[in-house]
C-alpha positions in Angstrom: -15.5 35.0 -4.4 -16.2 31.9 -2.6 -17.4 32.6 1.0 -15.0 31.4 3.9 -17.1 28.8 5.1 -17.3 27.3 2.0 -13.7 27.5 1.2 -13.5 25.7 4.8 -15.6 22.6 4.0 -14.3 22.3 0.4 -10.7 21.8 2.4 -12.4 19.3 4.9 -13.7 17.4 1.9 -10.2 17.9 0.5 -8.1 16.3 2.5 -10.4 13.5 4.1 -10.2 12.2 0.2 -6.1 12.8 -0.3 -5.7 11.1 3.7 -8.2 8.5 2.2 -6.0 7.6 -0.6 -2.8 7.6 1.6 -4.6 5.3 3.6 -6.0 3.1 1.0 -2.6 2.9 -0.4 -0.7 2.2 2.3 -3.2 -0.3 3.8 -3.6 -2.7 0.4 -1.6 -5.4 -0.3 -1.7 -6.6 -3.9 -0.4 -3.6 -6.6 -4.4 -3.4 -8.3 -5.4 -2.7 -4.8 -3.1 0.5 -3.8 -3.5 1.9 -7.7 -7.6 1.6 -7.2 -7.5 2.9 -3.7 -4.8 5.5 -4.2 -6.7 6.6 -7.8 -10.7 6.7 -6.8 -10.5 9.1 -3.4 -8.5 11.6 -5.7 -9.9 11.5 -8.7 -13.3 12.3 -6.8 -11.1 15.0 -4.8 -11.3 16.4 -8.4 -14.0 15.7 -9.7 -16.1 17.5 -7.0 -14.0 20.6 -6.6 -12.9 20.1 -3.3 -9.6 22.5 -2.3 -6.5 21.4 -1.0 -3.9 23.9 0.2 -0.7 21.9 -1.2 -2.5 21.7 -4.7 -3.6 25.5 -4.3 -0.1 26.4 -3.6 0.6 25.7 -7.3 -2.6 26.4 -9.4 -3.4 29.9 -7.3 -0.1 31.0 -8.3 0.2 29.7 -11.9 -2.8 31.9 -11.8 -1.6 35.0 -10.4 1.0 34.8 -12.6 -1.1 34.6 -15.6 -2.6 38.1 -14.8 -5.2 36.5 -12.2 -6.8 39.6 -10.2 -5.3 38.4 -6.7 -3.2 40.0 -3.9 -0.7 37.7 -2.4 -2.5 38.9 0.9 -5.8 38.2 -0.6 -4.7 35.0 -1.7 -3.2 34.1 2.0 -6.5 35.6 3.7 -9.5 34.1 1.5 -8.0 30.8 0.8 -5.0 29.2 2.1 -5.7 30.0 5.6 -9.2 28.7 5.2 -8.3 25.5 3.1 -5.4 25.1 5.6 -7.8 25.0 8.4 -10.1 22.8 6.6 -7.2 20.2 5.8 -5.7 20.0 9.3 -9.7 18.9 10.5 -10.7 16.9 7.2 -7.2 15.1 7.3 -6.5 14.9 11.2 -10.3 14.0 12.1 -12.0 12.4 9.8 -9.2 10.2 8.8 -6.7 10.1 11.8 -8.7 10.1 14.8 -11.4 8.2 13.2 -8.9 5.4 12.5 -6.7 5.7 16.0 -10.2 5.2 17.4 -10.8 2.1 15.1 -7.7 0.5 15.9 -7.0 1.8 19.1 -6.1 -1.7 21.5 -8.3 -2.5 24.2 -7.2 -2.6 27.6 -8.1 -6.7 28.2 -9.3 -7.5 32.1 -6.4 -10.3 32.6 -8.3 -10.9 36.2 -11.5 -11.8 34.6 -9.9 -14.3 33.3 -8.5 -16.2 35.5 -11.4 -18.9 35.5 -11.1 -20.4 31.9 -12.2 -23.7 31.7 -10.0 -25.4 29.4 -7.3 -27.8 30.7 -4.4 -25.7 28.2 -5.9 -22.8 30.2 -5.2 -24.4 33.8 -1.8 -26.0 32.4 -0.9 -22.3 31.9 -1.9 -21.1 34.9 -0.1 -24.2 36.9 3.4 -23.2 34.9 2.6 -19.5 35.6 2.2 -20.3 39.5 5.3 -22.9 39.3 7.3 -20.4 38.0 6.2 -17.9 40.9 7.3 -20.3 43.9 10.5 -20.7 42.3 11.2 -16.8 41.8 10.3 -16.7 45.5 12.7 -19.6 46.5 15.2 -17.6 44.7 15.1 -14.2 46.4 
């Protein structure tokens, strides 16, 4: 008997934490860091009572088999659709888009770095100019 928007928001939070657990687990280096990175978001997901469409595919069907007053159509319309849409927003935007934006490779303006005052930089420029001259002479 939960409203559609509440289920949707629970779906956002649920997949946000699940995707965060996957991200932290794959980005950690040591085993204990991986375990903590996976355990804490999943623990919070369960403790708060968020919704996840895949987890609901087991729990709701098990409840229906044990006699819960819920039809398949009502389950799909009132639970599966809002939770799945919330999961898409939570995982795709709050984790996927956020980390994509944070780790996006920025374009470096190489023209502004030509006037570098380091002897190494000037030597590099001389070698590059020499290579260009050789290529021009060969063609």
